[in-house]
VEXDREN-2710 file (C-alpha; in Angstrom, 1 decimal):
% VEXDREN-2710
k/r/px/py/pz
1/MET/259.2/212.6/92.7
2/SER/262.8/212.4/91.6
3/LEU/264.9/209.5/92.9
4/SER/268.2/211.7/92.3
5/PRO/269.5/213.3/95.2
6/SER/271.6/216.3/94.2
7/ARG/274.2/215.4/96.9
8/PRO/274.6/213.0/99.5
9/ALA/271.3/212.8/101.8
10/PRO/271.3/214.6/105.0
11/ARG/271.6/212.3/108.1
12/THR/268.0/210.7/108.5
13/GLY/268.9/207.8/110.9
14/LEU/268.6/205.3/108.1
15/ARG/270.9/202.7/108.4
16/PHE/271.3/199.9/105.5
17/ALA/272.0/196.1/105.9
18/VAL/272.1/193.4/103.3
19/VAL/271.0/189.7/103.6
20/GLY/273.3/188.4/100.8
21/ASN/276.5/186.5/99.8
22/PRO/279.5/188.9/100.3
23/GLU/281.1/187.7/97.2
24/ASN/277.8/188.2/95.1
25/ARG/278.2/191.4/92.5
26/ARG/274.7/192.3/93.4
27/THR/275.7/192.8/97.0
28/SER/279.1/194.4/96.5
29/MET/277.5/197.1/93.7
30/PHE/274.5/197.9/96.4
31/ALA/277.2/198.5/99.1
32/ASP/279.1/200.6/96.7
33/ALA/275.8/202.7/95.9
34/VAL/275.1/203.1/99.8
35/ARG/278.4/204.4/100.5
36/ALA/278.1/206.9/97.4
37/ALA/274.8/208.2/99.2
38/GLY/276.6/209.0/102.3
39/HIS/275.4/206.2/104.7
40/GLY/278.6/204.5/105.1
41/THR/279.1/200.7/104.4
42/PRO/275.9/198.6/104.9
43/ARG/276.1/195.8/107.2
44/VAL/276.3/192.2/105.4
45/LEU/274.2/189.3/106.7
46/PRO/275.5/186.2/104.8
47/TRP/273.1/183.8/103.4
48/ARG/274.9/180.8/104.9
49/ASP/274.5/182.2/108.3
50/VAL/270.9/183.7/108.0
51/LEU/269.9/179.9/106.8
52/ARG/271.5/178.6/110.0
53/GLY/269.5/181.3/112.1
54/ARG/272.5/183.3/112.9
55/TYR/271.2/186.7/112.2
56/ALA/269.6/189.8/113.9
57/PHE/268.4/193.2/112.9
58/THR/268.4/196.8/115.0
59/PRO/265.8/199.4/114.6
60/GLY/265.6/201.6/112.1
61/GLU/267.9/199.2/109.6
62/TRP/266.4/199.1/105.7
63/VAL/267.5/195.5/104.8
64/ARG/267.9/194.5/101.1
65/ILE/266.8/191.0/100.7
66/ASP/269.5/190.0/98.0
67/SER/269.9/186.8/95.9
68/PRO/271.3/183.7/97.6
69/GLY/272.9/182.4/94.3
70/GLU/276.6/182.2/93.6
71/ASN/277.4/180.2/96.6
72/ALA/278.0/176.6/96.6
73/GLU/277.5/176.1/100.4
74/VAL/274.2/178.5/100.1
75/ASP/272.9/176.3/97.2
76/ARG/273.5/173.0/99.0
77/LEU/271.7/174.3/102.2
78/LEU/268.8/175.1/99.7
79/ARG/268.7/172.5/97.4
80/GLY/270.6/169.6/99.4
81/THR/272.9/168.8/96.4
82/ASP/276.7/169.3/96.3
83/ASP/276.7/170.0/92.8
84/PRO/275.5/173.6/91.9
85/ALA/275.1/172.7/88.2
86/ARG/272.3/170.2/88.9
87/VAL/269.2/171.1/87.9
88/GLU/267.1/169.1/90.0
89/GLY/266.0/170.2/93.4
90/THR/264.3/173.5/92.7
91/ALA/261.2/172.4/94.4
92/LEU/263.2/172.1/97.8
93/TRP/265.0/175.3/97.1
94/HIS/261.7/177.0/96.8
95/ARG/260.3/175.6/100.2
96/ARG/263.5/176.3/102.3
97/PHE/264.0/179.8/100.8
98/THR/260.5/181.1/101.2
99/THR/260.5/179.5/104.8
100/VAL/263.6/181.6/105.4
101/LEU/262.7/184.7/104.1
102/ARG/259.2/184.8/106.1
103/ASP/261.3/184.1/109.3
104/VAL/263.6/187.2/108.5
105/ALA/260.6/189.5/107.5
106/ARG/259.1/188.4/111.1
107/ALA/262.6/189.1/112.8
108/ALA/263.1/192.3/111.1
109/HIS/259.5/193.7/111.9
110/ARG/259.9/192.6/115.6
111/ALA/263.3/194.8/115.8
112/GLY/261.7/197.6/114.0
113/ALA/263.5/197.2/110.7
114/VAL/262.2/197.3/107.1
115/THR/262.8/194.6/104.4
116/SER/263.1/195.7/100.8
117/ALA/260.9/192.6/99.8
118/ASP/257.7/191.1/100.9
119/PRO/258.2/187.0/101.5
120/GLU/254.9/186.6/99.8
121/ASP/255.7/188.5/96.8
122/VAL/259.1/186.9/96.2
123/ALA/257.3/183.1/96.7
124/VAL/254.9/184.2/94.0
125/MET/257.6/185.5/91.7
126/PHE/259.6/182.3/92.2
127/ASP/256.7/180.5/91.0
128/LYS/256.2/180.6/87.5
129/ARG/252.7/179.1/87.7
130/ARG/251.5/181.5/90.4
131/CYS/253.2/184.4/88.9
132/HIS/251.6/184.2/85.5
133/ALA/248.0/183.3/86.9
134/ARG/248.5/186.7/89.3
135/LEU/249.5/188.8/86.3
136/SER/246.9/187.2/84.2
137/ALA/244.1/188.0/87.1
138/ALA/245.3/191.6/87.1
139/GLY/244.9/191.9/83.4
140/VAL/248.7/192.2/82.4
141/PRO/249.2/190.5/79.1
142/VAL/251.2/187.2/79.5
143/PRO/251.5/184.5/77.0
144/PRO/248.9/181.5/76.9
145/ALA/249.8/178.7/79.3
146/LEU/248.5/175.2/80.4
147/THR/246.9/175.0/83.6
148/GLY/247.3/172.6/86.2
149/ALA/250.0/170.2/86.9
150/VAL/251.6/168.3/84.0
151/GLY/252.2/164.4/84.9
152/GLY/255.0/163.6/82.3
153/TRP/256.0/163.7/78.6
154/GLU/252.7/161.5/77.2
155/GLU/250.5/163.9/79.2
156/LEU/252.0/167.0/77.8
157/LYS/251.6/165.7/74.4
158/ASP/248.2/165.2/74.7
159/ARG/247.6/168.3/76.5
160/LEU/249.6/170.3/73.6
161/LYS/247.6/168.4/70.8
162/GLN/244.4/169.6/72.8
163/ALA/245.6/173.2/73.1
164/ARG/246.8/173.2/69.4
165/LEU/250.2/174.3/70.7
166/ALA/253.1/173.2/68.5
167/ARG/255.6/175.8/69.9
168/VAL/256.0/176.1/73.8
169/PHE/258.4/176.9/76.7
170/VAL/258.6/174.4/79.2
171/LYS/260.0/176.1/82.4
172/PRO/261.0/174.7/85.8
173/ALA/258.2/176.2/88.1
174/HIS/260.9/177.5/90.4
175/GLY/263.9/177.9/88.3
176/SER/266.0/180.9/87.4
177/SER/268.6/182.2/85.0
178/ALA/267.2/180.0/82.1
179/SER/268.1/176.8/84.3
180/GLY/266.0/174.0/83.1
181/ILE/264.2/176.0/80.4
182/VAL/263.4/174.0/77.1
183/ALA/262.3/175.8/73.9
184/LEU/259.9/172.8/72.7
185/GLU/258.7/172.5/69.0
186/THR/256.4/169.5/68.0
187/ALA/255.5/168.7/64.5
188/GLY/253.4/165.8/64.4
189/PRO/253.9/162.1/66.0
190/GLY/257.6/161.5/66.7
191/ARG/258.7/164.8/65.2
192/VAL/260.3/167.0/68.1
193/LYS/262.8/169.2/68.8
194/ALA/263.9/170.9/72.1
195/THR/266.3/173.5/72.5
196/THR/268.0/173.9/75.8
197/SER/271.2/174.6/77.9
198/VAL/270.4/171.3/79.9
199/GLU/272.8/168.4/79.6
200/THR/271.3/165.1/80.3
201/ALA/273.8/162.8/81.8
202/PRO/274.1/159.0/80.9
203/ASP/272.5/158.2/84.4
204/GLY/269.6/160.7/83.4
205/ARG/270.5/163.6/85.8
206/LEU/270.2/167.4/84.4
207/TYR/272.8/169.6/84.6
208/ASN/273.2/173.2/83.5
209/SER/275.8/174.2/80.7
210/LEU/277.0/177.1/79.3
211/ARG/276.1/175.6/75.6
212/VAL/272.7/175.6/74.0
213/ARG/272.0/172.1/72.3
214/HIS/269.3/170.5/70.3
215/TYR/267.7/167.2/71.3
216/THR/265.5/165.8/68.3
217/SER/264.7/162.4/69.3
218/GLU/261.5/161.8/71.3
219/PRO/262.9/159.3/73.8
220/GLU/265.6/162.1/74.6
221/VAL/262.9/164.8/75.0
222/ALA/260.6/162.5/76.9
223/ALA/263.5/161.6/79.5
224/LEU/264.0/165.5/79.7
225/VAL/260.8/166.4/80.7
226/ASP/260.0/163.5/82.8
227/ALA/263.1/164.4/84.9
228/LEU/261.7/168.2/85.2
229/VAL/258.1/167.1/86.3
230/PRO/258.8/166.3/89.7
231/ASP/259.8/169.8/90.6
232/GLY/256.8/171.1/88.8
233/ILE/256.9/172.6/85.7
234/HIS/255.1/175.8/83.6
235/VAL/254.2/175.5/80.1
236/GLU/253.4/178.5/77.8
237/ARG/253.0/179.2/74.3
238/TRP/256.3/180.2/72.7
239/LEU/255.4/183.6/70.9
240/PRO/257.3/184.7/67.9
241/LYS/259.8/187.7/69.1
242/ALA/260.7/190.6/67.4
243/SER/264.3/190.8/66.1
244/GLN/267.2/193.2/66.1
245/GLY/270.2/192.6/63.6
246/GLY/268.9/189.1/62.8
247/ARG/268.8/188.0/66.6
248/ALA/265.7/187.3/68.7
249/CYS/265.2/190.0/71.4
250/ASP/263.5/190.9/74.6
251/LEU/263.6/193.6/77.1
252/ARG/264.6/193.7/80.9
253/VAL/263.0/196.7/82.5
254/VAL/263.7/197.5/86.1
255/VAL/261.0/198.9/88.1
256/VAL/262.1/200.9/91.6
257/ALA/259.3/201.8/93.8
258/GLY/256.6/201.6/90.9
259/ARG/258.5/203.5/88.4
260/ALA/260.2/202.1/85.2
261/THR/263.7/203.3/85.7
262/HIS/266.3/201.3/83.6
263/ALA/265.6/199.0/80.3
264/VAL/268.1/197.0/78.3
265/VAL/267.6/195.0/75.0
266/ARG/268.9/191.5/75.4
267/THR/269.4/189.6/72.0
268/SER/270.4/186.2/71.2
269/ARG/270.8/183.6/68.4
270/HIS/268.9/181.2/70.8
271/PRO/265.4/181.3/71.9
272/MET/266.8/182.3/75.6
273/THR/268.5/185.7/75.5
274/ASN/270.3/185.3/79.0
275/LEU/273.5/186.8/78.4
276/HIS/275.4/183.8/80.1
277/LEU/274.4/181.6/77.3
278/GLY/275.6/183.8/74.5
279/GLY/273.2/186.7/74.7
280/ALA/274.0/190.4/74.3
281/ARG/272.7/193.8/74.8
282/GLY/271.3/195.2/71.9
283/ASP/270.4/198.7/70.9
284/LEU/267.8/200.4/72.8
285/ASP/267.8/203.5/70.6
286/ALA/266.8/201.0/67.6
287/ALA/264.0/199.2/69.6
288/ARG/262.4/202.6/70.4
289/ALA/262.6/203.5/66.5
290/ALA/261.2/200.1/65.7
291/ILE/258.4/200.6/68.1
292/THR/257.5/204.0/66.8
293/ALA/257.7/202.7/63.3
294/ALA/254.9/200.1/64.1
295/GLY/252.5/202.4/65.6
296/GLY/253.4/202.3/69.4
297/THR/255.2/204.1/72.0
298/PHE/258.2/203.2/74.1
299/ALA/255.9/204.4/76.9
300/ASP/253.6/201.6/76.3
301/VAL/256.5/199.2/77.0
302/LEU/257.4/201.0/80.4
303/GLU/253.5/201.1/81.5
304/THR/253.0/197.2/81.1
305/ALA/256.6/196.7/83.0
306/GLU/254.8/199.1/85.9
307/ARG/251.6/197.3/85.7
308/ALA/253.5/193.9/86.1
309/ALA/255.2/195.4/89.4
310/THR/252.0/196.6/90.5
311/CYS/251.0/193.0/91.1
312/PHE/253.9/193.0/93.8
313/PRO/253.6/195.9/95.9
314/GLY/255.5/195.0/98.9
315/THR/258.8/194.6/96.9
316/LEU/260.8/197.9/96.2
317/CYS/262.5/196.5/93.0
318/VAL/261.7/194.0/90.3
319/GLY/262.9/193.2/87.1
320/VAL/260.4/192.6/84.4
321/ASP/261.1/190.8/81.1
322/ILE/259.1/192.3/78.1
323/LEU/258.6/190.0/75.1
324/PRO/258.1/192.0/72.1
325/GLY/255.9/190.4/69.4
326/ALA/257.1/190.2/65.9
327/GLY/257.1/193.4/64.2
328/TRP/257.3/195.2/67.7
329/ARG/253.5/195.3/67.6
330/ARG/252.5/193.6/71.0
331/PHE/254.3/193.2/74.2
332/THR/253.6/190.6/76.9
333/VAL/255.3/189.8/80.1
334/GLY/257.3/186.7/80.3
335/GLU/258.9/186.9/83.9
336/VAL/259.0/188.8/86.8
337/ASN/262.2/188.7/88.9
338/ALA/262.8/189.3/92.5
339/PHE/266.5/189.8/91.8
340/GLY/266.5/191.3/88.2
341/ASP/268.5/194.4/88.7
342/LEU/272.1/193.2/87.7
343/LEU/272.6/195.8/84.9
344/PRO/276.2/197.2/85.3
345/ARG/277.0/200.4/83.8
346/LEU/273.7/201.3/83.0
347/THR/272.0/204.4/84.1
348/GLY/268.6/205.7/84.5
349/LEU/266.1/206.3/81.5
350/PRO/265.7/210.2/80.4
351/GLY/262.6/211.2/82.5
352/SER/262.6/208.2/85.2
353/GLY/263.8/210.3/88.0
354/ALA/266.6/207.9/87.9
355/GLU/269.1/209.8/85.4
356/GLY/272.9/209.0/86.0
357/LEU/272.1/206.5/88.8
358/ASP/272.5/202.7/88.5
359/THR/269.8/200.3/89.6
360/TYR/271.3/200.2/93.1
361/ALA/271.7/203.6/93.4
362/ALA/268.1/204.0/92.5
363/GLN/266.9/201.8/95.0
364/VAL/269.0/203.4/97.7
365/ALA/267.5/206.9/96.5
366/ALA/264.1/205.2/96.6
367/ALA/264.5/204.1/100.2
368/GLN/265.7/207.6/101.3
369/VAL/262.6/209.2/99.9
370/ALA/260.5/206.7/101.6
371/VAL/262.0/207.3/105.1
372/ARG/261.9/211.0/104.6
373/ARG/258.2/210.6/103.7
374/THR/257.6/208.7/106.8
375/GLU/259.6/211.0/108.9
376/ARG/257.4/213.9/107.7
377/LYS/254.1/211.9/108.5
378/GLU/255.3/211.0/111.9
379/HIS/256.5/214.8/112.6
380/HIS/253.2/216.0/111.4
381/HIS/251.1/213.4/113.5
382/ASP/253.3/214.7/116.6
383/THR/252.9/218.4/116.0
384/THR/248.9/217.6/115.5
385/ALA/248.4/215.3/118.3
END
């Protein structure tokens, strides 16, 4: 079924609300999509109020759960720190955020409203260890990873040696937007290199920066890892990735209602391809051609993303990071993002049903389709009862 409405949808009683930050670009772009679909302006429930329990839903509302990021007050409420650039505090953030999400979902259910995301899905997506395990159990290809907790640098060194892993990503278990991620290379006793956007202050505290840097002394790397460990870390093999124009690349695929609708290539001179760290959009047509030349199909990439999305059935939209292997021959899932839909000016893939729609318009259309389907079922039940 196509997601693209040919004209504003007829009145269905569907009303939209957003739990988000009014100044967040995601929230404003979603509001634009709701208005364009003929539903007026959605009601915005600011995260700062929701976190304090000041919110309520109304029957029939479709409630988008948006990112709580990009607001210093909200970050302080979730992480207990006055400096949003700090890396530490992600475990506390995860506990508080998921607790509130569960409360929101229960309140919506009691009011007869529907949320865009299942709180348990989101809790897993924001725990890289659990997300990796869920994907792996479902047969979705993921990088090999260490299992169990890691107690610190010395233990990590021993476990990497036992697993014969010389190049790994060390990721904060509950991080996002590359916060705290370390691309680690070990080449024998005392020979290490850590590539990261983390800046270590003289007092040992960790801060995010927009500059990717390299640490090459073992004491520096040990201090970095030991500072990340209390919040939990996920360690997985650093797979050699395909390149485009001499830059490492991956793909972000947005899946809406189980269907891959949007895709973008991200390239970088660094192991992390995030746009705020100097990454740039690549050429999707060139990527398609490289995949075909290697004997594969782009449909295989989209199918991999859709398989990953099926692991989170209660969530309307996820962003799946696909890691293309060197030579564009193999594809693994690096991350599944609950808020991975911020791709401005990108319209739907041909044949996706979201042609001409951005990621937010595609979600509005999917919500409309779901509501109409429910209404037809209820009407059928009423007439046959």
